[in-house]
PDB file of N, CA, C and O in Angstrom:
ATOM      1  N   UNK A   1     -25.767  51.709   0.379  1.00  0.00           N
ATOM      2  CA  UNK A   1     -26.417  50.744   1.277  1.00  0.00           C
ATOM      3  C   UNK A   1     -25.538  50.848   2.568  1.00  0.00           C
ATOM      4  O   UNK A   1     -24.314  50.752   2.481  1.00  0.00           O
ATOM      5  N   UNK A   2     -26.136  51.034   3.707  1.00  0.00           N
ATOM      6  CA  UNK A   2     -25.395  51.079   4.987  1.00  0.00           C
ATOM      7  C   UNK A   2     -24.854  49.638   5.304  1.00  0.00           C
ATOM      8  O   UNK A   2     -25.434  48.618   4.931  1.00  0.00           O
ATOM      9  N   UNK A   3     -23.793  49.651   5.962  1.00  0.00           N
ATOM     10  CA  UNK A   3     -23.103  48.427   6.420  1.00  0.00           C
ATOM     11  C   UNK A   3     -23.803  47.903   7.598  1.00  0.00           C
ATOM     12  O   UNK A   3     -24.053  48.663   8.533  1.00  0.00           O
ATOM     13  N   UNK A   4     -24.159  46.599   7.630  1.00  0.00           N
ATOM     14  CA  UNK A   4     -24.886  46.043   8.836  1.00  0.00           C
ATOM     15  C   UNK A   4     -23.794  45.446   9.704  1.00  0.00           C
ATOM     16  O   UNK A   4     -22.998  44.630   9.239  1.00  0.00           O
ATOM     17  N   UNK A   5     -23.755  45.856  10.979  1.00  0.00           N
ATOM     18  CA  UNK A   5     -22.812  45.426  11.905  1.00  0.00           C
ATOM     19  C   UNK A   5     -23.447  44.427  12.883  1.00  0.00           C
ATOM     20  O   UNK A   5     -24.403  44.790  13.568  1.00  0.00           O
ATOM     21  N   UNK A   6     -22.974  43.233  12.971  1.00  0.00           N
ATOM     22  CA  UNK A   6     -23.521  42.287  13.895  1.00  0.00           C
ATOM     23  C   UNK A   6     -22.540  42.144  15.099  1.00  0.00           C
ATOM     24  O   UNK A   6     -21.475  42.760  15.123  1.00  0.00           O
ATOM     25  N   UNK A   7     -22.925  41.341  16.055  1.00  0.00           N
ATOM     26  CA  UNK A   7     -22.266  41.221  17.288  1.00  0.00           C
ATOM     27  C   UNK A   7     -20.811  40.710  17.157  1.00  0.00           C
ATOM     28  O   UNK A   7     -19.936  41.015  17.968  1.00  0.00           O
ATOM     29  N   UNK A   8     -20.603  39.880  16.040  1.00  0.00           N
ATOM     30  CA  UNK A   8     -19.375  39.268  15.861  1.00  0.00           C
ATOM     31  C   UNK A   8     -18.325  40.381  15.411  1.00  0.00           C
ATOM     32  O   UNK A   8     -17.160  40.336  15.806  1.00  0.00           O
ATOM     33  N   UNK A   9     -18.766  41.314  14.621  1.00  0.00           N
ATOM     34  CA  UNK A   9     -17.891  42.337  14.100  1.00  0.00           C
ATOM     35  C   UNK A   9     -17.489  43.310  15.267  1.00  0.00           C
ATOM     36  O   UNK A   9     -16.358  43.793  15.326  1.00  0.00           O
ATOM     37  N   UNK A  10     -18.470  43.574  16.194  1.00  0.00           N
ATOM     38  CA  UNK A  10     -18.110  44.435  17.226  1.00  0.00           C
ATOM     39  C   UNK A  10     -17.177  43.803  18.181  1.00  0.00           C
ATOM     40  O   UNK A  10     -16.281  44.473  18.695  1.00  0.00           O
ATOM     41  N   UNK A  11     -17.334  42.572  18.444  1.00  0.00           N
ATOM     42  CA  UNK A  11     -16.456  41.784  19.270  1.00  0.00           C
ATOM     43  C   UNK A  11     -14.987  41.714  18.674  1.00  0.00           C
ATOM     44  O   UNK A  11     -13.991  41.804  19.393  1.00  0.00           O
ATOM     45  N   UNK A  12     -14.939  41.550  17.317  1.00  0.00           N
ATOM     46  CA  UNK A  12     -13.656  41.462  16.670  1.00  0.00           C
ATOM     47  C   UNK A  12     -12.903  42.788  16.767  1.00  0.00           C
ATOM     48  O   UNK A  12     -11.690  42.814  16.976  1.00  0.00           O
ATOM     49  N   UNK A  13     -13.632  43.874  16.612  1.00  0.00           N
ATOM     50  CA  UNK A  13     -13.007  45.204  16.697  1.00  0.00           C
ATOM     51  C   UNK A  13     -12.461  45.493  18.066  1.00  0.00           C
ATOM     52  O   UNK A  13     -11.395  46.094  18.199  1.00  0.00           O
ATOM     53  N   UNK A  14     -13.175  45.074  19.088  1.00  0.00           N
ATOM     54  CA  UNK A  14     -12.769  45.382  20.473  1.00  0.00           C
ATOM     55  C   UNK A  14     -11.551  44.524  20.778  1.00  0.00           C
ATOM     56  O   UNK A  14     -10.642  45.002  21.457  1.00  0.00           O
ATOM     57  N   UNK A  15     -11.487  43.283  20.310  1.00  0.00           N
ATOM     58  CA  UNK A  15     -10.332  42.419  20.469  1.00  0.00           C
ATOM     59  C   UNK A  15      -9.114  42.990  19.797  1.00  0.00           C
ATOM     60  O   UNK A  15      -8.010  42.882  20.330  1.00  0.00           O
ATOM     61  N   UNK A  16      -9.281  43.596  18.640  1.00  0.00           N
ATOM     62  CA  UNK A  16      -8.215  44.102  17.867  1.00  0.00           C
ATOM     63  C   UNK A  16      -7.578  45.273  18.528  1.00  0.00           C
ATOM     64  O   UNK A  16      -6.360  45.442  18.476  1.00  0.00           O
ATOM     65  N   UNK A  17      -8.416  46.117  19.174  1.00  0.00           N
ATOM     66  CA  UNK A  17      -7.938  47.314  19.890  1.00  0.00           C
ATOM     67  C   UNK A  17      -7.099  46.950  21.140  1.00  0.00           C
ATOM     68  O   UNK A  17      -6.091  47.583  21.457  1.00  0.00           O
ATOM     69  N   UNK A  18      -7.575  45.900  21.821  1.00  0.00           N
ATOM     70  CA  UNK A  18      -6.875  45.506  23.128  1.00  0.00           C
ATOM     71  C   UNK A  18      -5.661  44.679  22.815  1.00  0.00           C
ATOM     72  O   UNK A  18      -4.951  44.356  23.767  1.00  0.00           O
ATOM     73  N   UNK A  19      -5.334  44.297  21.615  1.00  0.00           N
ATOM     74  CA  UNK A  19      -4.102  43.450  21.341  1.00  0.00           C
ATOM     75  C   UNK A  19      -2.945  44.270  21.594  1.00  0.00           C
ATOM     76  O   UNK A  19      -2.839  45.400  21.117  1.00  0.00           O
ATOM     77  N   UNK A  20      -2.005  43.694  22.390  1.00  0.00           N
ATOM     78  CA  UNK A  20      -0.750  44.473  22.722  1.00  0.00           C
ATOM     79  C   UNK A  20       0.239  44.364  21.584  1.00  0.00           C
ATOM     80  O   UNK A  20       0.399  43.299  20.988  1.00  0.00           O
ATOM     81  N   UNK A  21       0.890  45.445  21.290  1.00  0.00           N
ATOM     82  CA  UNK A  21       1.890  45.374  20.175  1.00  0.00           C
ATOM     83  C   UNK A  21       3.246  45.763  20.695  1.00  0.00           C
ATOM     84  O   UNK A  21       3.387  46.420  21.727  1.00  0.00           O
ATOM     85  N   UNK A  22       4.270  45.322  19.925  1.00  0.00           N
ATOM     86  CA  UNK A  22       5.619  45.598  20.281  1.00  0.00           C
ATOM     87  C   UNK A  22       6.305  46.114  18.984  1.00  0.00           C
ATOM     88  O   UNK A  22       5.887  45.700  17.902  1.00  0.00           O
ATOM     89  N   UNK A  23       7.278  46.947  19.036  1.00  0.00           N
ATOM     90  CA  UNK A  23       7.899  47.385  17.749  1.00  0.00           C
ATOM     91  C   UNK A  23       8.842  46.183  17.178  1.00  0.00           C
ATOM     92  O   UNK A  23       9.567  45.542  17.939  1.00  0.00           O
ATOM     93  N   UNK A  24       8.779  45.946  15.875  1.00  0.00           N
ATOM     94  CA  UNK A  24       9.699  45.021  15.246  1.00  0.00           C
ATOM     95  C   UNK A  24      11.184  45.435  15.358  1.00  0.00           C
ATOM     96  O   UNK A  24      11.514  46.577  15.037  1.00  0.00           O
ATOM     97  N   UNK A  25      12.055  44.569  15.789  1.00  0.00           N
ATOM     98  CA  UNK A  25      13.458  44.972  15.936  1.00  0.00           C
ATOM     99  C   UNK A  25      14.144  45.376  14.611  1.00  0.00           C
ATOM    100  O   UNK A  25      15.211  45.990  14.622  1.00  0.00           O
ATOM    101  N   UNK A  26      13.517  45.024  13.477  1.00  0.00           N
ATOM    102  CA  UNK A  26      14.148  45.255  12.269  1.00  0.00           C
ATOM    103  C   UNK A  26      13.581  46.500  11.535  1.00  0.00           C
ATOM    104  O   UNK A  26      14.327  47.387  11.121  1.00  0.00           O
ATOM    105  N   UNK A  27      12.247  46.530  11.390  1.00  0.00           N
ATOM    106  CA  UNK A  27      11.588  47.649  10.644  1.00  0.00           C
ATOM    107  C   UNK A  27      10.873  48.676  11.537  1.00  0.00           C
ATOM    108  O   UNK A  27      10.380  49.702  11.068  1.00  0.00           O
ATOM    109  N   UNK A  28      10.837  48.363  12.842  1.00  0.00           N
ATOM    110  CA  UNK A  28      10.310  49.297  13.867  1.00  0.00           C
ATOM    111  C   UNK A  28       8.799  49.532  13.786  1.00  0.00           C
ATOM    112  O   UNK A  28       8.282  50.381  14.513  1.00  0.00           O
ATOM    113  N   UNK A  29       8.076  48.808  12.928  1.00  0.00           N
ATOM    114  CA  UNK A  29       6.596  48.860  12.897  1.00  0.00           C
ATOM    115  C   UNK A  29       6.006  48.149  14.044  1.00  0.00           C
ATOM    116  O   UNK A  29       6.652  47.262  14.603  1.00  0.00           O
ATOM    117  N   UNK A  30       4.795  48.486  14.443  1.00  0.00           N
ATOM    118  CA  UNK A  30       4.129  47.820  15.521  1.00  0.00           C
ATOM    119  C   UNK A  30       3.611  46.530  15.033  1.00  0.00           C
ATOM    120  O   UNK A  30       2.974  46.501  13.980  1.00  0.00           O
ATOM    121  N   UNK A  31       3.848  45.388  15.764  1.00  0.00           N
ATOM    122  CA  UNK A  31       3.362  44.052  15.442  1.00  0.00           C
ATOM    123  C   UNK A  31       2.752  43.510  16.697  1.00  0.00           C
ATOM    124  O   UNK A  31       3.067  43.933  17.810  1.00  0.00           O
ATOM    125  N   UNK A  32       1.813  42.502  16.479  1.00  0.00           N
ATOM    126  CA  UNK A  32       1.219  41.857  17.659  1.00  0.00           C
ATOM    127  C   UNK A  32       2.341  41.184  18.519  1.00  0.00           C
ATOM    128  O   UNK A  32       3.315  40.644  17.996  1.00  0.00           O
ATOM    129  N   UNK A  33       2.153  41.247  19.807  1.00  0.00           N
ATOM    130  CA  UNK A  33       3.106  40.749  20.778  1.00  0.00           C
ATOM    131  C   UNK A  33       3.477  39.230  20.516  1.00  0.00           C
ATOM    132  O   UNK A  33       4.628  38.798  20.580  1.00  0.00           O
ATOM    133  N   UNK A  34       2.399  38.504  20.223  1.00  0.00           N
ATOM    134  CA  UNK A  34       2.661  37.063  20.104  1.00  0.00           C
ATOM    135  C   UNK A  34       2.886  36.571  18.682  1.00  0.00           C
ATOM    136  O   UNK A  34       2.793  35.376  18.405  1.00  0.00           O
ATOM    137  N   UNK A  35       3.180  37.498  17.793  1.00  0.00           N
ATOM    138  CA  UNK A  35       3.469  37.175  16.368  1.00  0.00           C
ATOM    139  C   UNK A  35       4.879  36.617  16.293  1.00  0.00           C
ATOM    140  O   UNK A  35       5.785  37.232  16.857  1.00  0.00           O
ATOM    141  N   UNK A  36       5.129  35.465  15.618  1.00  0.00           N
ATOM    142  CA  UNK A  36       6.439  34.943  15.504  1.00  0.00           C
ATOM    143  C   UNK A  36       7.226  35.705  14.358  1.00  0.00           C
ATOM    144  O   UNK A  36       8.453  35.783  14.405  1.00  0.00           O
ATOM    145  N   UNK A  37       6.516  36.243  13.368  1.00  0.00           N
ATOM    146  CA  UNK A  37       7.177  36.993  12.246  1.00  0.00           C
ATOM    147  C   UNK A  37       6.507  38.303  12.124  1.00  0.00           C
ATOM    148  O   UNK A  37       5.339  38.470  12.475  1.00  0.00           O
ATOM    149  N   UNK A  38       7.305  39.296  11.589  1.00  0.00           N
ATOM    150  CA  UNK A  38       6.702  40.627  11.338  1.00  0.00           C
ATOM    151  C   UNK A  38       5.964  40.540  10.051  1.00  0.00           C
ATOM    152  O   UNK A  38       6.483  40.062   9.042  1.00  0.00           O
ATOM    153  N   UNK A  39       4.702  41.022  10.091  1.00  0.00           N
ATOM    154  CA  UNK A  39       3.900  40.991   8.891  1.00  0.00           C
ATOM    155  C   UNK A  39       4.372  41.946   7.818  1.00  0.00           C
ATOM    156  O   UNK A  39       3.958  41.830   6.664  1.00  0.00           O
ATOM    157  N   UNK A  40       5.203  42.859   8.160  1.00  0.00           N
ATOM    158  CA  UNK A  40       5.671  43.842   7.244  1.00  0.00           C
ATOM    159  C   UNK A  40       7.020  43.447   6.510  1.00  0.00           C
ATOM    160  O   UNK A  40       7.100  43.392   5.283  1.00  0.00           O
ATOM    161  N   UNK A  41       8.009  43.195   7.317  1.00  0.00           N
ATOM    162  CA  UNK A  41       9.307  42.870   6.707  1.00  0.00           C
ATOM    163  C   UNK A  41       9.517  41.295   6.675  1.00  0.00           C
ATOM    164  O   UNK A  41      10.518  40.850   6.112  1.00  0.00           O
ATOM    165  N   UNK A  42       8.655  40.498   7.227  1.00  0.00           N
ATOM    166  CA  UNK A  42       8.641  38.984   7.175  1.00  0.00           C
ATOM    167  C   UNK A  42       9.887  38.432   7.837  1.00  0.00           C
ATOM    168  O   UNK A  42      10.286  37.317   7.502  1.00  0.00           O
ATOM    169  N   UNK A  43      10.501  39.107   8.714  1.00  0.00           N
ATOM    170  CA  UNK A  43      11.660  38.487   9.494  1.00  0.00           C
ATOM    171  C   UNK A  43      11.160  38.052  10.829  1.00  0.00           C
ATOM    172  O   UNK A  43      10.259  38.653  11.413  1.00  0.00           O
ATOM    173  N   UNK A  44      11.795  36.934  11.329  1.00  0.00           N
ATOM    174  CA  UNK A  44      11.486  36.435  12.614  1.00  0.00           C
ATOM    175  C   UNK A  44      11.803  37.349  13.740  1.00  0.00           C
ATOM    176  O   UNK A  44      12.880  37.944  13.739  1.00  0.00           O
ATOM    177  N   UNK A  45      10.905  37.512  14.743  1.00  0.00           N
ATOM    178  CA  UNK A  45      11.014  38.440  15.748  1.00  0.00           C
ATOM    179  C   UNK A  45      12.229  37.995  16.726  1.00  0.00           C
ATOM    180  O   UNK A  45      13.075  38.785  17.145  1.00  0.00           O
ATOM    181  N   UNK A  46      12.192  36.727  17.000  1.00  0.00           N
ATOM    182  CA  UNK A  46      13.301  36.183  17.868  1.00  0.00           C
ATOM    183  C   UNK A  46      14.065  35.009  17.147  1.00  0.00           C
ATOM    184  O   UNK A  46      13.552  34.406  16.204  1.00  0.00           O
ATOM    185  N   UNK A  47      15.259  34.729  17.617  1.00  0.00           N
ATOM    186  CA  UNK A  47      16.024  33.650  17.020  1.00  0.00           C
ATOM    187  C   UNK A  47      15.426  32.316  17.312  1.00  0.00           C
ATOM    188  O   UNK A  47      15.604  31.387  16.523  1.00  0.00           O
ATOM    189  N   UNK A  48      14.728  32.169  18.401  1.00  0.00           N
ATOM    190  CA  UNK A  48      14.155  30.861  18.796  1.00  0.00           C
ATOM    191  C   UNK A  48      13.025  30.425  17.770  1.00  0.00           C
ATOM    192  O   UNK A  48      12.849  29.237  17.500  1.00  0.00           O
ATOM    193  N   UNK A  49      12.310  31.389  17.244  1.00  0.00           N
ATOM    194  CA  UNK A  49      11.321  31.212  16.283  1.00  0.00           C
ATOM    195  C   UNK A  49      11.738  30.854  14.841  1.00  0.00           C
ATOM    196  O   UNK A  49      11.055  30.196  14.057  1.00  0.00           O
ATOM    197  N   UNK A  50      12.896  31.355  14.615  1.00  0.00           N
ATOM    198  CA  UNK A  50      13.467  31.240  13.225  1.00  0.00           C
ATOM    199  C   UNK A  50      13.846  29.773  12.957  1.00  0.00           C
ATOM    200  O   UNK A  50      14.312  29.093  13.871  1.00  0.00           O
ATOM    201  N   UNK A  51      13.656  29.267  11.716  1.00  0.00           N
ATOM    202  CA  UNK A  51      14.060  27.923  11.307  1.00  0.00           C
ATOM    203  C   UNK A  51      15.544  27.877  11.380  1.00  0.00           C
ATOM    204  O   UNK A  51      16.210  28.912  11.335  1.00  0.00           O
ATOM    205  N   UNK A  52      16.110  26.613  11.498  1.00  0.00           N
ATOM    206  CA  UNK A  52      17.530  26.515  11.489  1.00  0.00           C
ATOM    207  C   UNK A  52      18.144  26.866  10.196  1.00  0.00           C
ATOM    208  O   UNK A  52      17.543  26.542   9.172  1.00  0.00           O
ATOM    209  N   UNK A  53      19.232  27.467  10.120  1.00  0.00           N
ATOM    210  CA  UNK A  53      19.875  27.830   8.880  1.00  0.00           C
ATOM    211  C   UNK A  53      20.493  26.623   8.235  1.00  0.00           C
ATOM    212  O   UNK A  53      20.835  25.647   8.903  1.00  0.00           O
ATOM    213  N   UNK A  54      20.636  26.695   6.912  1.00  0.00           N
ATOM    214  CA  UNK A  54      21.351  25.634   6.157  1.00  0.00           C
ATOM    215  C   UNK A  54      22.808  25.629   6.307  1.00  0.00           C
ATOM    216  O   UNK A  54      23.398  26.701   6.439  1.00  0.00           O
ATOM    217  N   UNK A  55      23.459  24.476   6.297  1.00  0.00           N
ATOM    218  CA  UNK A  55      24.932  24.414   6.372  1.00  0.00           C
ATOM    219  C   UNK A  55      25.547  25.046   5.206  1.00  0.00           C
ATOM    220  O   UNK A  55      24.979  24.911   4.122  1.00  0.00           O
ATOM    221  N   UNK A  56      26.657  25.734   5.283  1.00  0.00           N
ATOM    222  CA  UNK A  56      27.409  26.230   4.190  1.00  0.00           C
ATOM    223  C   UNK A  56      27.794  25.198   3.265  1.00  0.00           C
ATOM    224  O   UNK A  56      28.057  24.090   3.731  1.00  0.00           O
ATOM    225  N   UNK A  57      27.875  25.406   1.927  1.00  0.00           N
ATOM    226  CA  UNK A  57      28.116  24.453   0.946  1.00  0.00           C
ATOM    227  C   UNK A  57      29.547  23.801   1.187  1.00  0.00           C
ATOM    228  O   UNK A  57      29.732  22.611   0.932  1.00  0.00           O
ATOM    229  N   UNK A  58      30.492  24.570   1.658  1.00  0.00           N
ATOM    230  CA  UNK A  58      31.890  24.028   1.853  1.00  0.00           C
ATOM    231  C   UNK A  58      31.939  22.985   2.974  1.00  0.00           C
ATOM    232  O   UNK A  58      32.836  22.142   2.945  1.00  0.00           O
ATOM    233  N   UNK A  59      31.058  22.986   3.930  1.00  0.00           N
ATOM    234  CA  UNK A  59      31.027  22.044   5.056  1.00  0.00           C
ATOM    235  C   UNK A  59      30.453  20.797   4.453  1.00  0.00           C
ATOM    236  O   UNK A  59      31.011  19.735   4.728  1.00  0.00           O
ATOM    237  N   UNK A  60      29.378  20.794   3.642  1.00  0.00           N
ATOM    238  CA  UNK A  60      28.838  19.682   3.075  1.00  0.00           C
ATOM    239  C   UNK A  60      29.857  18.970   2.070  1.00  0.00           C
ATOM    240  O   UNK A  60      29.975  17.745   2.025  1.00  0.00           O
ATOM    241  N   UNK A  61      30.498  19.753   1.360  1.00  0.00           N
ATOM    242  CA  UNK A  61      31.484  19.291   0.390  1.00  0.00           C
ATOM    243  C   UNK A  61      32.666  18.622   1.134  1.00  0.00           C
ATOM    244  O   UNK A  61      33.170  17.591   0.690  1.00  0.00           O
ATOM    245  N   UNK A  62      33.097  19.206   2.249  1.00  0.00           N
ATOM    246  CA  UNK A  62      34.165  18.686   3.073  1.00  0.00           C
ATOM    247  C   UNK A  62      33.730  17.262   3.720  1.00  0.00           C
ATOM    248  O   UNK A  62      34.534  16.330   3.762  1.00  0.00           O
ATOM    249  N   UNK A  63      32.582  17.166   4.155  1.00  0.00           N
ATOM    250  CA  UNK A  63      32.094  15.868   4.637  1.00  0.00           C
ATOM    251  C   UNK A  63      32.059  14.854   3.619  1.00  0.00           C
ATOM    252  O   UNK A  63      32.422  13.703   3.865  1.00  0.00           O
ATOM    253  N   UNK A  64      31.612  15.240   2.408  1.00  0.00           N
ATOM    254  CA  UNK A  64      31.530  14.254   1.262  1.00  0.00           C
ATOM    255  C   UNK A  64      32.973  13.887   0.860  1.00  0.00           C
ATOM    256  O   UNK A  64      33.225  12.733   0.513  1.00  0.00           O
ATOM    257  N   UNK A  65      33.892  14.806   0.896  1.00  0.00           N
ATOM    258  CA  UNK A  65      35.333  14.450   0.563  1.00  0.00           C
ATOM    259  C   UNK A  65      35.839  13.498   1.621  1.00  0.00           C
ATOM    260  O   UNK A  65      36.441  12.480   1.277  1.00  0.00           O
ATOM    261  N   UNK A  66      35.631  13.771   2.851  1.00  0.00           N
ATOM    262  CA  UNK A  66      36.125  12.934   3.845  1.00  0.00           C
ATOM    263  C   UNK A  66      35.546  11.511   3.770  1.00  0.00           C
ATOM    264  O   UNK A  66      36.277  10.540   3.968  1.00  0.00           O
ATOM    265  N   UNK A  67      34.286  11.384   3.496  1.00  0.00           N
ATOM    266  CA  UNK A  67      33.589  10.079   3.431  1.00  0.00           C
ATOM    267  C   UNK A  67      34.260   9.323   2.162  1.00  0.00           C
ATOM    268  O   UNK A  67      34.585   8.137   2.215  1.00  0.00           O
ATOM    269  N   UNK A  68      34.416  10.058   1.128  1.00  0.00           N
ATOM    270  CA  UNK A  68      35.108   9.433  -0.085  1.00  0.00           C
ATOM    271  C   UNK A  68      36.455   8.898   0.282  1.00  0.00           C
ATOM    272  O   UNK A  68      36.759   7.753  -0.051  1.00  0.00           O
ATOM    273  N   UNK A  69      37.310   9.687   0.972  1.00  0.00           N
ATOM    274  CA  UNK A  69      38.607   9.396   1.384  1.00  0.00           C
ATOM    275  C   UNK A  69      38.629   8.047   2.271  1.00  0.00           C
ATOM    276  O   UNK A  69      39.480   7.179   2.073  1.00  0.00           O
ATOM    277  N   UNK A  70      37.678   7.937   3.218  1.00  0.00           N
ATOM    278  CA  UNK A  70      37.573   6.814   4.028  1.00  0.00           C
ATOM    279  C   UNK A  70      37.091   5.605   3.206  1.00  0.00           C
ATOM    280  O   UNK A  70      37.576   4.495   3.425  1.00  0.00           O
ATOM    281  N   UNK A  71      36.210   5.781   2.328  1.00  0.00           N
ATOM    282  CA  UNK A  71      35.745   4.732   1.457  1.00  0.00           C
ATOM    283  C   UNK A  71      36.963   4.179   0.622  1.00  0.00           C
ATOM    284  O   UNK A  71      37.185   2.969   0.599  1.00  0.00           O
ATOM    285  N   UNK A  72      37.693   5.014  -0.014  1.00  0.00           N
ATOM    286  CA  UNK A  72      38.886   4.631  -0.870  1.00  0.00           C
ATOM    287  C   UNK A  72      39.844   3.950   0.031  1.00  0.00           C
ATOM    288  O   UNK A  72      40.379   2.915  -0.368  1.00  0.00           O
ATOM    289  N   UNK A  73      40.114   4.417   1.192  1.00  0.00           N
ATOM    290  CA  UNK A  73      41.089   3.766   2.129  1.00  0.00           C
ATOM    291  C   UNK A  73      40.716   2.403   2.562  1.00  0.00           C
ATOM    292  O   UNK A  73      41.579   1.529   2.651  1.00  0.00           O
ATOM    293  N   UNK A  74      39.431   2.171   2.845  1.00  0.00           N
ATOM    294  CA  UNK A  74      38.903   0.867   3.291  1.00  0.00           C
ATOM    295  C   UNK A  74      38.828  -0.127   2.110  1.00  0.00           C
ATOM    296  O   UNK A  74      39.170  -1.301   2.258  1.00  0.00           O
ATOM    297  N   UNK A  75      38.404   0.331   1.007  1.00  0.00           N
ATOM    298  CA  UNK A  75      38.390  -0.515  -0.254  1.00  0.00           C
ATOM    299  C   UNK A  75      39.728  -0.891  -0.806  1.00  0.00           C
ATOM    300  O   UNK A  75      39.929  -1.992  -1.318  1.00  0.00           O
ATOM    301  N   UNK A  76      40.618   0.017  -0.698  1.00  0.00           N
ATOM    302  CA  UNK A  76      42.004  -0.174  -1.079  1.00  0.00           C
ATOM    303  C   UNK A  76      42.432  -0.042  -2.432  1.00  0.00           C
ATOM    304  O   UNK A  76      43.616  -0.211  -2.725  1.00  0.00           O
TER     305      UNK A  76
END
């Protein structure tokens, strides 16, 4: 059975061809220019788009130890 092409499909194809692409800085594949993440390697294209990183465990543990020391000092 032949595929029926309507106007929406033709418009979609023409939009897809005119989309500008740039190479991913990590995997070098072509990705859409306005994409925040690479669809192939799933890394963020720019640092501004990436979510903030978690604090290292030793920083969190140090803050907790300092708060405990202040608590013990004030309670006596």
